[in-house]
Structures are given as structure tokens and as C-alpha cells.
N, CA, C, O and the ligand as a Tripos MOL2 file, in Angstrom:
@<TRIPOS>MOLECULE
protein
  217   215    55     0     0
PROTEIN
NO_CHARGES

@<TRIPOS>ATOM
      1 N          -5.7110    4.3000   13.7570 N.3       1 MET1
      2 CA         -5.9740    4.5840   12.3390 C.3       1 MET1
      3 C          -5.1280    3.6410   11.4710 C.2       1 MET1
      4 O          -3.9220    3.5190   11.6880 O.2       1 MET1
      5 N          -5.7450    2.9820   10.5020 N.am      2 PRO2
      6 CA         -4.9620    2.0890    9.6300 C.3       2 PRO2
      7 C          -3.8850    2.8730    8.8820 C.2       2 PRO2
      8 O          -4.1440    3.9530    8.3510 O.2       2 PRO2
      9 N          -2.6880    2.3200    8.8480 N.am      3 LYS3
     10 CA         -1.6420    2.9920    8.0860 C.3       3 LYS3
     11 C          -0.7950    1.9950    7.3020 C.2       3 LYS3
     12 O          -0.6690    0.8190    7.6470 O.2       3 LYS3
     13 N          -0.2350    2.5250    6.2490 N.am      4 PHE4
     14 CA          0.5690    1.7050    5.3620 C.3       4 PHE4
     15 C           1.8950    2.3990    5.1060 C.2       4 PHE4
     16 O           1.9460    3.5800    4.7610 O.2       4 PHE4
     17 N           2.9750    1.6330    5.2840 N.am      5 LYS5
     18 CA          4.3010    2.1380    4.9300 C.3       5 LYS5
     19 C           4.8470    1.2580    3.8230 C.2       5 LYS5
     20 O           4.9570    0.0390    3.9610 O.2       5 LYS5
     21 N           5.1790    1.8970    2.7450 N.am      6 CYS6
     22 CA          5.6280    1.1400    1.5850 C.3       6 CYS6
     23 C           6.8800    0.3070    1.8900 C.2       6 CYS6
     24 O           7.0420   -0.7900    1.3560 O.2       6 CYS6
     25 N           7.7450    0.8210    2.7350 N.am      7 LYS7
     26 CA          8.9700    0.0720    3.0240 C.3       7 LYS7
     27 C           8.7000   -1.2550    3.7520 C.2       7 LYS7
     28 O           9.5460   -2.1500    3.7440 O.2       7 LYS7
     29 N           7.5200   -1.3810    4.3830 N.am      8 ASP8
     30 CA          7.1470   -2.6480    5.0200 C.3       8 ASP8
     31 C           6.9070   -3.7700    4.0110 C.2       8 ASP8
     32 O           6.8400   -4.9400    4.3870 O.2       8 ASP8
     33 N           6.7810   -3.4210    2.7540 N.am      9 THR9
     34 CA          6.6280   -4.4430    1.7220 C.3       9 THR9
     35 C           7.9920   -4.8900    1.1930 C.2       9 THR9
     36 O           8.0880   -5.8010    0.3710 O.2       9 THR9
     37 N           9.0400   -4.2320    1.6820 N.am     10 GLY10
     38 CA         10.3810   -4.5730    1.2240 C.3      10 GLY10
     39 C          10.9000   -3.6310    0.1490 C.2      10 GLY10
     40 O          12.0120   -3.7900   -0.3540 O.2      10 GLY10
     41 N          10.0640   -2.6310   -0.2000 N.am     11 MET11
     42 CA         10.4530   -1.6570   -1.2090 C.3      11 MET11
     43 C          11.3590   -0.6000   -0.5800 C.2      11 MET11
     44 O          11.2390   -0.2950    0.6060 O.2      11 MET11
     45 N          12.2570   -0.0500   -1.3780 N.am     12 LYS12
     46 CA         13.0470    1.0930   -0.9230 C.3      12 LYS12
     47 C          12.2740    2.3450   -1.2950 C.2      12 LYS12
     48 O          12.5570    3.0020   -2.2960 O.2      12 LYS12
     49 N          11.3030    2.6530   -0.4720 N.am     13 CYS13
     50 CA         10.3600    3.7050   -0.7980 C.3      13 CYS13
     51 C           9.8590    4.3190    0.4990 C.2      13 CYS13
     52 O           9.5530    3.6010    1.4510 O.2      13 CYS13
     53 N           9.7730    5.6400    0.5400 N.am     14 ASN14
     54 CA          9.3470    6.3170    1.7700 C.3      14 ASN14
     55 C           7.8630    6.6670    1.7860 C.2      14 ASN14
     56 O           7.4040    7.4110    2.6530 O.2      14 ASN14
     57 N           7.1310    6.1400    0.8460 N.am     15 PHE15
     58 CA          5.6990    6.4410    0.7870 C.3      15 PHE15
     59 C           4.9690    5.9090    2.0260 C.2      15 PHE15
     60 O           5.1370    4.7540    2.4190 O.2      15 PHE15
     61 N           4.1650    6.7740    2.6230 N.am     16 GLU16
     62 CA          3.3420    6.3930    3.7710 C.3      16 GLU16
     63 C           1.9590    6.9920    3.6020 C.2      16 GLU16
     64 O           1.8060    8.0910    3.0680 O.2      16 GLU16
     65 N           0.9600    6.2680    4.0580 N.am     17 VAL17
     66 CA         -0.3930    6.8260    4.0350 C.3      17 VAL17
     67 C          -1.1550    6.3000    5.2390 C.2      17 VAL17
     68 O          -1.0090    5.1370    5.6150 O.2      17 VAL17
     69 N          -1.9720    7.1610    5.8440 N.am     18 LYS18
     70 CA         -2.8910    6.6900    6.8710 C.3      18 LYS18
     71 C          -4.2570    7.2780    6.6290 C.2      18 LYS18
     72 O          -4.3970    8.4330    6.2280 O.2      18 LYS18
     73 N          -5.2610    6.4660    6.8780 N.am     19 ASP19
     74 CA         -6.6180    6.8740    6.5770 C.3      19 ASP19
     75 C          -7.5970    6.0500    7.4050 C.2      19 ASP19
     76 O          -7.4860    4.8260    7.4800 O.2      19 ASP19
     77 N          -8.5480    6.7270    8.0200 N.am     20 ASP20
     78 CA         -9.5700    6.0310    8.8030 C.3      20 ASP20
     79 C         -10.4920    5.1990    7.9210 C.2      20 ASP20
     80 O         -11.0710    4.2040    8.3570 O.2      20 ASP20
     81 N         -10.6110    5.6270    6.6930 N.am     21 ASN21
     82 CA        -11.4760    4.9450    5.7450 C.3      21 ASN21
     83 C         -10.6780    3.9010    4.9680 C.2      21 ASN21
     84 O          -9.8310    4.2370    4.1400 O.2      21 ASN21
     85 N         -10.9620    2.6360    5.2470 N.am     22 GLN22
     86 CA        -10.2130    1.5270    4.6450 C.3      22 GLN22
     87 C         -10.2800    1.5320    3.1140 C.2      22 GLN22
     88 O          -9.2910    1.2690    2.4300 O.2      22 GLN22
     89 N         -11.4760    1.8370    2.5990 N.am     23 GLU23
     90 CA        -11.6720    1.8970    1.1460 C.3      23 GLU23
     91 C         -10.7520    2.9390    0.5090 C.2      23 GLU23
     92 O         -10.1040    2.7040   -0.5110 O.2      23 GLU23
     93 N         -10.7300    4.1000    1.1630 N.am     24 GLU24
     94 CA         -9.9340    5.2040    0.6850 C.3      24 GLU24
     95 C          -8.4490    4.8630    0.7530 C.2      24 GLU24
     96 O          -7.6900    5.1570   -0.1710 O.2      24 GLU24
     97 N          -8.0470    4.2420    1.8560 N.am     25 LEU25
     98 CA         -6.6600    3.8230    2.0490 C.3      25 LEU25
     99 C          -6.2240    2.8910    0.9160 C.2      25 LEU25
    100 O          -5.1570    3.0600    0.3260 O.2      25 LEU25
    101 N          -7.0750    1.9060    0.6290 N.am     26 LEU26
    102 CA         -6.7560    0.9370   -0.4280 C.3      26 LEU26
    103 C          -6.6710    1.6040   -1.7980 C.2      26 LEU26
    104 O          -5.8330    1.2490   -2.6260 O.2      26 LEU26
    105 N          -7.5580    2.5820   -2.0200 N.am     27 THR27
    106 CA         -7.5270    3.2910   -3.3030 C.3      27 THR27
    107 C          -6.2150    4.0500   -3.4770 C.2      27 THR27
    108 O          -5.5790    3.9880   -4.5290 O.2      27 THR27
    109 N          -5.8210    4.7700   -2.4170 N.am     28 ILE28
    110 CA         -4.5710    5.5380   -2.4690 C.3      28 ILE28
    111 C          -3.3740    4.5890   -2.6620 C.2      28 ILE28
    112 O          -2.4740    4.8560   -3.4570 O.2      28 ILE28
    113 N          -3.3910    3.4840   -1.9190 N.am     29 MET29
    114 CA         -2.3190    2.4870   -2.0370 C.3      29 MET29
    115 C          -2.2510    1.8940   -3.4340 C.2      29 MET29
    116 O          -1.1750    1.6940   -3.9970 O.2      29 MET29
    117 N          -3.4290    1.6180   -3.9750 N.am     30 ASN30
    118 CA         -3.4990    0.9930   -5.3030 C.3      30 ASN30
    119 C          -2.9050    1.9050   -6.3730 C.2      30 ASN30
    120 O          -2.1680    1.4550   -7.2500 O.2      30 ASN30
    121 N          -3.2350    3.1810   -6.2890 N.am     31 ILE31
    122 CA         -2.6920    4.1520   -7.2490 C.3      31 ILE31
    123 C          -1.1740    4.2230   -7.1170 C.2      31 ILE31
    124 O          -0.4510    4.2190   -8.1130 O.2      31 ILE31
    125 N          -0.7040    4.2870   -5.8700 N.am     32 HIS32
    126 CA          0.7430    4.3320   -5.6290 C.3      32 HIS32
    127 C           1.4290    3.0580   -6.1520 C.2      32 HIS32
    128 O           2.4520    3.1230   -6.8350 O.2      32 HIS32
    129 N           0.8520    1.9220   -5.8220 N.am     33 ALA33
    130 CA          1.4420    0.6380   -6.2170 C.3      33 ALA33
    131 C           1.5540    0.5070   -7.7330 C.2      33 ALA33
    132 O           2.5730    0.0560   -8.2560 O.2      33 ALA33
    133 N           0.5000    0.9070   -8.4240 N.am     34 GLU34
    134 CA          0.4990    0.7910   -9.8830 C.3      34 GLU34
    135 C           1.4240    1.7980  -10.5510 C.2      34 GLU34
    136 O           2.1890    1.4590  -11.4530 O.2      34 GLU34
    137 N           1.3390    3.0620  -10.0840 N.am     35 LYS35
    138 CA          2.1170    4.1150  -10.7280 C.3      35 LYS35
    139 C           3.6010    4.0320  -10.4110 C.2      35 LYS35
    140 O           4.4510    4.1870  -11.2880 O.2      35 LYS35
    141 N           3.8970    3.7830   -9.1310 N.am     36 THR36
    142 CA          5.2890    3.8530   -8.7000 C.3      36 THR36
    143 C           6.0050    2.5170   -8.8430 C.2      36 THR36
    144 O           7.1820    2.4700   -9.2010 O.2      36 THR36
    145 N           5.2880    1.4300   -8.5600 N.am     37 HIS37
    146 CA          5.9470    0.1210   -8.5400 C.3      37 HIS37
    147 C           5.4500   -0.8280   -9.6260 C.2      37 HIS37
    148 O           5.8560   -1.9880   -9.6930 O.2      37 HIS37
    149 N           4.5770   -0.3200  -10.4610 N.am     38 ASN38
    150 CA          4.0650   -1.1140  -11.5710 C.3      38 ASN38
    151 C           3.4760   -2.4530  -11.1080 C.2      38 ASN38
    152 O           3.6510   -3.4870  -11.7510 O.2      38 ASN38
    153 N           2.7790   -2.3960   -9.9810 N.am     39 VAL39
    154 CA          2.1740   -3.6000   -9.4170 C.3      39 VAL39
    155 C           0.9150   -3.9710  -10.1970 C.2      39 VAL39
    156 O          -0.0310   -3.1880  -10.2780 O.2      39 VAL39
    157 N           0.9150   -5.1550  -10.7600 N.am     40 LYS40
    158 CA         -0.2410   -5.6210  -11.5160 C.3      40 LYS40
    159 C          -0.7100   -6.9860  -11.0340 C.2      40 LYS40
    160 O          -1.9110   -7.2570  -11.0190 O.2      40 LYS40
    161 N           0.2140   -7.8400  -10.6430 N.am     41 GLU41
    162 CA         -0.1600   -9.1940  -10.2220 C.3      41 GLU41
    163 C          -0.8300   -9.1550   -8.8470 C.2      41 GLU41
    164 O          -0.3820   -8.4370   -7.9530 O.2      41 GLU41
    165 N          -1.9070   -9.9310   -8.6820 N.am     42 PRO42
    166 CA         -2.6120   -9.9770   -7.4000 C.3      42 PRO42
    167 C          -1.7070  -10.4050   -6.2350 C.2      42 PRO42
    168 O          -1.8960   -9.9320   -5.1140 O.2      42 PRO42
    169 N          -0.7410  -11.2780   -6.4720 N.am     43 THR43
    170 CA          0.1320  -11.7350   -5.3810 C.3      43 THR43
    171 C           0.9590  -10.5800   -4.8170 C.2      43 THR43
    172 O           1.2000  -10.4890   -3.6140 O.2      43 THR43
    173 N           1.3770   -9.7160   -5.7150 N.am     44 MET44
    174 CA          2.1490   -8.5420   -5.3110 C.3      44 MET44
    175 C           1.2590   -7.5720   -4.5490 C.2      44 MET44
    176 O           1.6800   -6.9760   -3.5580 O.2      44 MET44
    177 N           0.0680   -7.4240   -5.0040 N.am     45 TRP45
    178 CA         -0.8970   -6.5430   -4.3540 C.3      45 TRP45
    179 C          -1.2510   -7.0590   -2.9620 C.2      45 TRP45
    180 O          -1.4340   -6.2720   -2.0330 O.2      45 TRP45
    181 N          -1.3470   -8.3920   -2.8170 N.am     46 GLU46
    182 CA         -1.5950   -9.0070   -1.5090 C.3      46 GLU46
    183 C          -0.5390   -8.5810   -0.4960 C.2      46 GLU46
    184 O          -0.8390   -8.3010    0.6650 O.2      46 GLU46
    185 N           0.7000   -8.5410   -0.9650 N.am     47 LYS47
    186 CA          1.8230   -8.1460   -0.1200 C.3      47 LYS47
    187 C           1.6320   -6.7180    0.4060 C.2      47 LYS47
    188 O           1.9460   -6.4200    1.5580 O.2      47 LYS47
    189 N           1.1240   -5.8680   -0.4400 N.am     48 PHE48
    190 CA          0.8470   -4.4960   -0.0340 C.3      48 PHE48
    191 C          -0.2530   -4.4770    1.0310 C.2      48 PHE48
    192 O          -0.1570   -3.7640    2.0300 O.2      48 PHE48
    193 N          -1.2860   -5.2650    0.7980 N.am     49 LYS49
    194 CA         -2.4210   -5.2370    1.7260 C.3      49 LYS49
    195 C          -2.0540   -5.8060    3.0890 C.2      49 LYS49
    196 O          -2.5550   -5.3360    4.1110 O.2      49 LYS49
    197 N          -1.1900   -6.8070    3.1180 N.am     50 THR50
    198 CA         -0.8180   -7.3860    4.4130 C.3      50 THR50
    199 C           0.1140   -6.4600    5.1980 C.2      50 THR50
    200 O           0.3310   -6.6690    6.3920 O.2      50 THR50
    201 N           0.6610   -5.4450    4.5400 N.am     51 ALA51
    202 CA          1.5460   -4.4910    5.2340 C.3      51 ALA51
    203 C           0.7790   -3.3920    5.9580 C.2      51 ALA51
    204 O           1.3820   -2.5600    6.6370 O.2      51 ALA51
    205 N          -0.5480   -3.3800    5.8200 N.am     52 ILE52
    206 CA         -1.3620   -2.3780    6.5160 C.3      52 ILE52
    207 C          -1.3710   -2.6720    8.0100 C.2      52 ILE52
    208 O          -1.6650   -3.7850    8.4460 O.2      52 ILE52
    209 N          -1.0390   -1.6380    8.7830 N.am     53 LYS53
    210 CA         -1.0450   -1.7740   10.2530 C.3      53 LYS53
    211 C          -2.2740   -1.0780   10.8070 C.2      53 LYS53
    212 O          -2.6190    0.0330   10.4060 O.2      53 LYS53
    213 N          -2.9160   -1.7510   11.7290 N.am     54 LYS54
    214 CA         -4.1240   -1.1780   12.3020 C.3      54 LYS54
    215 C          -3.7980   -0.2140   13.4490 C.2      54 LYS54
    216 O          -4.7060    0.3620   14.0490 O.2      54 LYS54
    217 ZN          6.2060    2.7940   -2.7250 Zn       55 ZN55
@<TRIPOS>BOND
     1     1     2 1
     2     2     3 1
     3     3     4 2
     4     3     5 am
     5     5     6 1
     6     6     7 1
     7     7     8 2
     8     7     9 am
     9     9    10 1
    10    10    11 1
    11    11    12 2
    12    11    13 am
    13    13    14 1
    14    14    15 1
    15    15    16 2
    16    15    17 am
    17    17    18 1
    18    18    19 1
    19    19    20 2
    20    19    21 am
    21    21    22 1
    22    22    23 1
    23    23    24 2
    24    23    25 am
    25    25    26 1
    26    26    27 1
    27    27    28 2
    28    27    29 am
    29    29    30 1
    30    30    31 1
    31    31    32 2
    32    31    33 am
    33    33    34 1
    34    34    35 1
    35    35    36 2
    36    35    37 am
    37    37    38 1
    38    38    39 1
    39    39    40 2
    40    39    41 am
    41    41    42 1
    42    42    43 1
    43    43    44 2
    44    43    45 am
    45    45    46 1
    46    46    47 1
    47    47    48 2
    48    47    49 am
    49    49    50 1
    50    50    51 1
    51    51    52 2
    52    51    53 am
    53    53    54 1
    54    54    55 1
    55    55    56 2
    56    55    57 am
    57    57    58 1
    58    58    59 1
    59    59    60 2
    60    59    61 am
    61    61    62 1
    62    62    63 1
    63    63    64 2
    64    63    65 am
    65    65    66 1
    66    66    67 1
    67    67    68 2
    68    67    69 am
    69    69    70 1
    70    70    71 1
    71    71    72 2
    72    71    73 am
    73    73    74 1
    74    74    75 1
    75    75    76 2
    76    75    77 am
    77    77    78 1
    78    78    79 1
    79    79    80 2
    80    79    81 am
    81    81    82 1
    82    82    83 1
    83    83    84 2
    84    83    85 am
    85    85    86 1
    86    86    87 1
    87    87    88 2
    88    87    89 am
    89    89    90 1
    90    90    91 1
    91    91    92 2
    92    91    93 am
    93    93    94 1
    94    94    95 1
    95    95    96 2
    96    95    97 am
    97    97    98 1
    98    98    99 1
    99    99   100 2
   100    99   101 am
   101   101   102 1
   102   102   103 1
   103   103   104 2
   104   103   105 am
   105   105   106 1
   106   106   107 1
   107   107   108 2
   108   107   109 am
   109   109   110 1
   110   110   111 1
   111   111   112 2
   112   111   113 am
   113   113   114 1
   114   114   115 1
   115   115   116 2
   116   115   117 am
   117   117   118 1
   118   118   119 1
   119   119   120 2
   120   119   121 am
   121   121   122 1
   122   122   123 1
   123   123   124 2
   124   123   125 am
   125   125   126 1
   126   126   127 1
   127   127   128 2
   128   127   129 am
   129   129   130 1
   130   130   131 1
   131   131   132 2
   132   131   133 am
   133   133   134 1
   134   134   135 1
   135   135   136 2
   136   135   137 am
   137   137   138 1
   138   138   139 1
   139   139   140 2
   140   139   141 am
   141   141   142 1
   142   142   143 1
   143   143   144 2
   144   143   145 am
   145   145   146 1
   146   146   147 1
   147   147   148 2
   148   147   149 am
   149   149   150 1
   150   150   151 1
   151   151   152 2
   152   151   153 am
   153   153   154 1
   154   154   155 1
   155   155   156 2
   156   155   157 am
   157   157   158 1
   158   158   159 1
   159   159   160 2
   160   159   161 am
   161   161   162 1
   162   162   163 1
   163   163   164 2
   164   163   165 am
   165   165   166 1
   166   166   167 1
   167   167   168 2
   168   167   169 am
   169   169   170 1
   170   170   171 1
   171   171   172 2
   172   171   173 am
   173   173   174 1
   174   174   175 1
   175   175   176 2
   176   175   177 am
   177   177   178 1
   178   178   179 1
   179   179   180 2
   180   179   181 am
   181   181   182 1
   182   182   183 1
   183   183   184 2
   184   183   185 am
   185   185   186 1
   186   186   187 1
   187   187   188 2
   188   187   189 am
   189   189   190 1
   190   190   191 1
   191   191   192 2
   192   191   193 am
   193   193   194 1
   194   194   195 1
   195   195   196 2
   196   195   197 am
   197   197   198 1
   198   198   199 1
   199   199   200 2
   200   199   201 am
   201   201   202 1
   202   202   203 1
   203   203   204 2
   204   203   205 am
   205   205   206 1
   206   206   207 1
   207   207   208 2
   208   207   209 am
   209   209   210 1
   210   210   211 1
   211   211   212 2
   212   211   213 am
   213   213   214 1
   214   214   215 1
   215   215   216 2
@<TRIPOS>SUBSTRUCTURE
     1 MET1         2 RESIDUE 1 A MET
     2 PRO2         6 RESIDUE 1 A PRO
     3 LYS3        10 RESIDUE 1 A LYS
     4 PHE4        14 RESIDUE 1 A PHE
     5 LYS5        18 RESIDUE 1 A LYS
     6 CYS6        22 RESIDUE 1 A CYS
     7 LYS7        26 RESIDUE 1 A LYS
     8 ASP8        30 RESIDUE 1 A ASP
     9 THR9        34 RESIDUE 1 A THR
    10 GLY10       38 RESIDUE 1 A GLY
    11 MET11       42 RESIDUE 1 A MET
    12 LYS12       46 RESIDUE 1 A LYS
    13 CYS13       50 RESIDUE 1 A CYS
    14 ASN14       54 RESIDUE 1 A ASN
    15 PHE15       58 RESIDUE 1 A PHE
    16 GLU16       62 RESIDUE 1 A GLU
    17 VAL17       66 RESIDUE 1 A VAL
    18 LYS18       70 RESIDUE 1 A LYS
    19 ASP19       74 RESIDUE 1 A ASP
    20 ASP20       78 RESIDUE 1 A ASP
    21 ASN21       82 RESIDUE 1 A ASN
    22 GLN22       86 RESIDUE 1 A GLN
    23 GLU23       90 RESIDUE 1 A GLU
    24 GLU24       94 RESIDUE 1 A GLU
    25 LEU25       98 RESIDUE 1 A LEU
    26 LEU26      102 RESIDUE 1 A LEU
    27 THR27      106 RESIDUE 1 A THR
    28 ILE28      110 RESIDUE 1 A ILE
    29 MET29      114 RESIDUE 1 A MET
    30 ASN30      118 RESIDUE 1 A ASN
    31 ILE31      122 RESIDUE 1 A ILE
    32 HIS32      126 RESIDUE 1 A HIS
    33 ALA33      130 RESIDUE 1 A ALA
    34 GLU34      134 RESIDUE 1 A GLU
    35 LYS35      138 RESIDUE 1 A LYS
    36 THR36      142 RESIDUE 1 A THR
    37 HIS37      146 RESIDUE 1 A HIS
    38 ASN38      150 RESIDUE 1 A ASN
    39 VAL39      154 RESIDUE 1 A VAL
    40 LYS40      158 RESIDUE 1 A LYS
    41 GLU41      162 RESIDUE 1 A GLU
    42 PRO42      166 RESIDUE 1 A PRO
    43 THR43      170 RESIDUE 1 A THR
    44 MET44      174 RESIDUE 1 A MET
    45 TRP45      178 RESIDUE 1 A TRP
    46 GLU46      182 RESIDUE 1 A GLU
    47 LYS47      186 RESIDUE 1 A LYS
    48 PHE48      190 RESIDUE 1 A PHE
    49 LYS49      194 RESIDUE 1 A LYS
    50 THR50      198 RESIDUE 1 A THR
    51 ALA51      202 RESIDUE 1 A ALA
    52 ILE52      206 RESIDUE 1 A ILE
    53 LYS53      210 RESIDUE 1 A LYS
    54 LYS54      214 RESIDUE 1 A LYS
    55 ZN55       217 GROUP 0 **** ****
């Protein structure tokens, strides 16, 4: 199952999410990234996406 750990992006954050549905995973991550880390730039968002483990 694809999973994402926020600390893998280098953040001091314990947020984790796993979801079989990639679309859903990205949506949850996107909300977290924007709300918690104020992520707006695509380069920063790329970093989040590359931290997804299959
Ligand atoms: Zn986080």
C-alpha cells in the first residue's frame, strides 16, 4: 500500500498516511502540505510526492 511519512521530506512532523488509492493519498497529502506546511510552490510539492513509498 502506498504510504507517505511527512518526516521523509525533512520536516519535523509525525504526519503519516497510507492509502491504496493514489488519488486519495495525494489529496490527503495536498491538504496536509498546504494547511500545515504552507506548501504552495510546485518544487516543494514535488518533494512531498517523491517521499511516497510503495
Ligand atoms: Zn507534515
